N, C-alpha and C positions, 0 to 999 in steps of 0.2 A: 446168811440171809439169801431167801430165794426170791425170785421175781416170776410173775405169771404174764405171759405175753398173749394177748387176744388178737385174732385177726377177722376182719370183716370182708367176706367174699361176695361179690354181686353174680348171680347165676344167670344164665339164660336158657331157660328150659324151654322145650319144644311144647306145642300146645297140649300134647298127651300128657308130657311130664307136669305141666303147669296144673291141669286137672288133677293129677296125683297128689301133689303137692297141697292143693287146695282141700282134698278129702282129708289129708293128715291135720291140716289147720282145723277143719270141722271136727275131727275127732278129738283133738286137744280141747276144743271149746265144749264139747260134750262131757268129756271126762272132768275137766274143771269145775263145770256146773254139778256134775254127779257128786263130786267131793264136798262142795258147798252145800247140796241137799242133804247129804248124810249127816254133816255136822249140824245143820239147822234142825233137821229132825230128832237128832239125839239131845239138842239143847232144849227143844220144845217137850220132848218126852221127860226130861230130867224136871223141868218145872212142873209138869202134871204130876209126876212121881211125889214131888215134895208137898203137893196138896193132900197126898194120902199119907203123910209122916215118914215117907222113905228119906233116909240120909246116908251120907258117908258113902262107903263102898256099895251099898246096895242101889245107888243110883244108876242108870245107864250109862256106860262109858262114852265119852266124846272121841271120836277118831281123829284127833289132831294132827298125829304124825303121819309121814309118807307111808311107812309101812302098813299101818292100820288102813289107811285110804285104800292102797294097792289090793290088801286082802278083800276089802269091800268090793272093789271093782272087779276083782278075779271071780268072786262068787256071784255076783249079779249080772255081768254082762252077756253070758251066754242066752239067758231067756230075754233081758230087757233090751239088749243092743246085739242082736244076732247078727246084723249087718257087718258088725266089726270083723268077725271071723271070716264071713262070706266074700268080704272084698279083698281079704289078705292084707290088711294094713298092718303096719309095724306095732309089735307089742311094746317097742323102746317109747313110742309117743304117749300111751297112757301112763306109763311109769315116770316119764319126766313131768306130765301133767299134775300127778299127784304130789311130786316134789315141789312143784310150783306153788301149789295150793297150800301145802304145809308150811311152805316157807312165808306166803303171805300171812297165815295165821300167825306165826311167830312173830314176823315183823309188826303186825298189829299189837299184840300183847307187848312186846319190847318197848313199841313206842308209847304205849298207853302208861308203862311202868317207868319210863324215863331212861331204859337201857338203850335206846335207839336215838340218835341225835337226829335233829332236823324236824321238819314240819310234822305234825301229828298225823298219823295214818288211821284212815277209818277201817271197818271191819270189810273183809273182802265181799264184793259184790258179784252178781251174775254177769257171765260174759255173753254178748249177744253178737249177732251177725255184723251189726253195724260197727262193731270195735274192730281195731286193727287185727287182722289175721295172723296167727303166730303158732308155732309148735316147736319143741326142743326135741332134738335127737341126739343122744350121747352115744358116742361109740367108744366104748372102754374095753377095747380088746386089741390083741396084736395079730396081724394077717401074715401068713407064710407067703413067701414068694419063691419064685424058682432060683435054683442056685445060679443059673446062667443069666438072670436078669440084670439090666442096666443098674449101676449104682452111682451114687453122686454124693459128694460132701457139701454141706451148706453151711456156711458161716454167717451168723446175723452179727454184723459188725458196727462200728461207729461211723466210718469214712462212707460206707454203703449199707443200704438196708439188708441186702443178703449177697454173698458171694458163692456162686456154685462151680464146683469143679467135677467134671463127669469123668466116665471111663476113658473117653476119646481124647483127654489132655485138654478139653475145651473148659475156658473159665469165662463165667457170665456174671456180670455185676448188675444186681438190681438195685435202683435208687429209689428211695422213699419221696412221697410227693413233697414232704416237708419234715425238718428235722424234729426230733422228740426233745424239745428244750428242756424238759425237766429232767429227762434221763442223762442228757448231756451235761447238766449242771452237776448231778450226781457223780458222773463219770469224772468231771474236771476236779472235784474235790478229792475224789479217791486217788487222782493222779499224783497228788503231793505226796502221797505215801508209798508209791510205786518206784521200786528200783529194779530195773529189767536185766541189768548185766553185772558181771563180777567187777569188783573194784580194779582200777588199771585199765579196763576196756575202753575204747573210743566211744562205744554206744552206751556207757553206763548211764548218761544223762536223758536217756529216751524216756519218754512217757506214753500214756496211751493215745494222747493227741498226734504223737508221731506215726502215721500209719504206713507211711513209705520213707525208706531211708538207704542211704548207699554205704556198704560196708567198706572198711579200709582195703579190702582186696578189689573194690570194683565193683562188686555184684550189687545189683538194685533188688532190695527186699520190700514185699508188700504184706503186711500182717495179715490182712483179711483173705488174700490169696493162700498164703502159707497155711492158714487155718482150714480153709476149705479142703486143700489137698490133704492134710493131715487127718480131717475126718473121713474122707474118701478111703484113705489108707486103713482107717480103723474100721469101717464098714467091711472091707475087704477080708481084713483079718478074723472080723466076727463071723463071717460066713462059712457054713458047715461044708467040709471037704467033700468033693463029688466022689 
């Protein structure tokens, strides 16, 4: 089983950066409304075609999916929204806006058909300036760094939110503002099935709740610190040789 962890980060942009972010939020709103416009136009066209006896595959297709909406945007934005390229705005924002709209259409149909639990959802509506500004920017790529760049190992632990070990041998602990109770309950349940040491060892009875312990040799161990140091070592091994 795998878990996904999300992080919310508060930005402190400069006035110029704030303007840039606002432009991208406006771009996302424009693209979301463009997607809704294309879907509604296709639905209206289909209704008109039905009055002329057109049926089945002869009807105008509706661009419900993200790829279909992205193709429509790429085709029309050079003439309709020339400012998009002129201002050098990110092409990732329209892509994510199309995905958002496609997800909204899917959620509507899933809700109507009973495939989605919870409150019934209405058909997506126009986004206006008075609505909360938003945009999504998905970076799905790995960036190369210099071979001599500083490295660190980060362990997301139980005792602390994160433990960071860097090249200089400095270990920093970052504490979460409040414990994740649900995650801790799952960990406590899993601890019952965990055996960390071989039979006969003085440390055989340790569980994940035992984050710091003293070995029979007198050495004090901290699991989070050890994990961060091991991750740092793995980073160094993965670096290409100079």
